[in-house]
VMD Tcl script that draws the C-alpha trace (Angstrom):
set ca {
  {-1.85 -18.00 26.73}
  {-2.14 -15.91 23.54}
  {-3.88 -17.60 20.78}
  {-3.28 -16.32 16.86}
  {-5.98 -16.25 14.34}
  {-3.65 -16.09 11.25}
  {-2.08 -19.10 12.53}
  {-4.48 -21.17 10.57}
  {-6.06 -18.72 8.27}
  {-5.18 -18.37 4.55}
  {-4.07 -14.91 3.20}
  {-6.67 -13.63 1.34}
  {-7.00 -10.38 -1.38}
  {-10.62 -9.72 0.79}
  {-8.05 -9.33 4.09}
  {-7.48 -8.50 6.54}
  {-3.72 -7.36 5.46}
  {-0.90 -9.12 7.46}
  {1.43 -6.59 8.16}
  {1.54 -2.93 7.24}
  {4.94 -1.40 5.97}
  {6.59 2.15 5.65}
  {6.73 2.93 1.73}
  {10.19 4.79 0.32}
  {8.88 6.18 -2.49}
  {10.75 5.57 -5.69}
  {10.56 6.06 -9.21}
  {12.76 3.50 -10.31}
  {12.04 0.62 -7.14}
  {8.79 -1.61 -7.36}
  {7.68 -2.45 -3.64}
  {9.44 -5.57 -1.41}
  {5.90 -7.14 -1.48}
  {2.85 -5.90 -3.31}
  {0.29 -4.00 -1.66}
  {-3.50 -4.76 -1.55}
  {-3.77 -1.68 -0.59}
  {-2.14 1.71 0.74}
  {-2.35 4.06 3.69}
  {-2.22 7.28 3.71}
  {-1.56 9.23 7.14}
  {-0.93 12.97 5.77}
  {-3.23 13.89 2.45}
  {-2.08 14.96 -0.89}
  {-0.86 13.23 -4.31}
  {-0.16 9.40 -4.21}
  {1.83 8.58 -7.80}
  {1.62 4.75 -7.87}
  {2.01 1.69 -10.04}
  {-1.13 -0.79 -10.50}
  {-1.04 -4.42 -10.71}
  {-1.88 -3.96 -14.45}
  {0.76 -1.92 -14.73}
  {-0.94 1.75 -14.95}
  {0.21 4.82 -13.88}
  {-2.36 6.43 -11.92}
  {-2.36 9.69 -9.63}
  {-5.00 9.77 -6.77}
  {-5.91 12.80 -4.28}
  {-6.67 11.49 -1.05}
  {-7.35 12.93 2.03}
  {-5.65 12.52 5.57}
  {-5.72 9.38 6.91}
  {-7.03 7.88 3.90}
  {-7.02 4.08 2.68}
  {-6.41 3.25 -0.73}
  {-7.96 -0.57 -1.78}
  {-5.78 -1.20 -4.65}
  {-3.08 -3.29 -5.67}
  {0.09 -1.74 -6.05}
  {3.67 -2.53 -7.29}
  {5.33 0.98 -7.11}
  {4.36 4.10 -5.30}
  {6.71 7.12 -7.33}
  {8.50 9.76 -5.79}
  {7.98 12.06 -8.95}
  {4.53 13.41 -8.31}
  {3.57 11.83 -4.97}
  {3.17 15.03 -2.42}
  {1.22 12.61 0.46}
  {3.35 11.58 3.38}
  {3.57 8.94 5.68}
  {2.20 6.37 2.58}
  {2.50 2.94 3.94}
  {1.32 -0.37 2.10}
  {-0.65 -2.98 3.47}
  {0.78 -6.68 2.38}
  {-0.21 -10.60 2.59}
  {3.40 -11.49 3.01}
}
mol new
graphics top color blue
foreach p $ca { graphics top sphere $p radius 0.5 }
foreach p [lrange $ca 0 end-1] q [lrange $ca 1 end] { graphics top cylinder $p $q radius 0.2 }
display resetview
């Protein structure tokens, strides 16, 4: 029998995330669920809007994790690829 340690666990911003979702970068649409962090497979620039409403640009290496709340990943200016949202939903 398999047990699921998430069954009785309350979601926490301290993690771990409950899922990782591929991101389609968009200049006009927010993520379906607010991300508690972003994972990037191939490095480059990531342009995103934080949960505070600020637009930030960060240069990241391959296989990077950005531990920041994000509501949008922008298409314009984002050169990194394989961006995924770490979510609690």
